[in-house]
Structures are given as structure tokens and as C-alpha cells.
C-alpha positions as CSV (number, residue, x, y, z in Angstrom):
1,M,163.8,92.5,109.8
2,T,166.2,93.5,112.6
3,S,165.7,93.8,116.3
4,S,164.6,97.2,117.6
5,R,166.2,96.7,121.0
6,P,169.2,99.0,121.6
7,G,172.5,97.5,122.7
8,R,173.8,97.9,126.3
9,R,175.1,101.3,127.1
10,R,178.6,101.7,128.5
11,H,179.1,103.6,131.7
12,L,181.5,106.4,131.6
13,P,183.8,106.8,134.6
14,T,183.2,110.6,134.7
15,S,179.4,110.1,134.8
16,P,177.7,111.6,138.0
17,F,175.3,108.6,137.9
18,K,175.9,105.2,139.5
19,A,176.9,102.3,137.2
20,P,174.1,99.8,136.5
21,A,174.2,96.7,138.6
22,E,175.9,93.6,137.1
23,A,173.7,90.7,136.3
24,P,173.9,87.8,138.9
25,P,175.8,84.7,137.7
26,V,173.7,82.0,136.1
27,K,173.0,79.1,138.4
28,E,174.5,75.7,137.3
29,F,172.5,72.5,137.7
30,E,173.5,68.9,136.9
31,L,171.4,65.8,136.2
32,H,169.8,64.3,139.3
33,D,170.4,67.4,141.5
34,Q,167.9,67.7,144.2
35,V,166.3,71.2,144.1
36,T,163.6,73.2,145.8
37,H,161.2,75.7,144.1
38,D,159.3,78.4,146.1
39,T,156.0,77.4,144.4
40,H,156.3,73.7,143.4
41,G,158.4,72.4,146.3
42,L,161.0,69.6,146.3
43,G,162.1,68.1,143.0
44,R,164.9,66.5,140.9
45,V,166.5,67.7,137.7
46,V,165.8,65.3,134.9
47,E,166.9,67.2,131.8
48,I,169.2,70.2,131.1
49,E,169.2,72.6,128.2
50,P,172.5,74.4,128.7
51,G,172.1,78.1,129.2
52,R,168.3,78.0,128.5
53,A,166.3,75.8,130.9
54,V,166.0,72.8,133.1
55,L,163.3,70.2,133.4
56,V,162.4,69.3,137.0
57,D,160.4,66.4,138.2
58,F,158.3,67.4,141.2
59,G,156.7,64.0,141.6
60,T,153.2,65.0,140.4
61,Q,154.4,66.9,137.4
62,K,157.4,67.8,135.3
63,I,158.0,71.5,134.8
64,R,160.5,73.3,132.4
65,I,162.0,76.2,134.2
66,L,163.8,78.9,132.2
67,T,167.0,80.8,133.1
68,P,167.8,82.7,135.3
69,Y,165.9,80.2,137.6
70,P,164.6,82.9,140.0
71,K,162.8,80.6,142.5
72,L,164.9,77.4,142.0
73,F,167.6,76.5,144.5
74,K,170.0,73.6,144.7
75,L,170.0,71.5,147.9
């Protein structure tokens, strides 16, 4: 069975409509980086799955956060 999602449409330069916004760059984290999360607070990166997720230890719990890491910021 194949995916039913269509591919990305290209924007023609002669189109009267605005080009779609480009996706923001993916944030890069390294082991032991100190980070902050809007909901969970201060934590430290303990495991990395390149391009997929990071595991962050917030002291009371460890949480796996998926890309594009919307509420996670490096300190």
C-alpha cells in the first residue's frame, strides 16, 4: 500500500500567490546540553536520536521530545 499524501507543490515564479514559507531549520542538540522547556522547565539532554528526537532529564522525569522541538531551547 502506498501513501496517499501528495508531494510538495512547486511554486511558479509567475504565480500571483505568495510562495509558501520555508520550514525553519532543525535545532541541533548535543549530549549534556542544558535546555529549557516551556512546560517541563530546566533539563539536560541525555540521549539523542539524530533527526528524530532527544531524551531530556528534567530531574523528576525523563521525557522524549520529537522534532522540530517546538518548546525546547538550548541555554
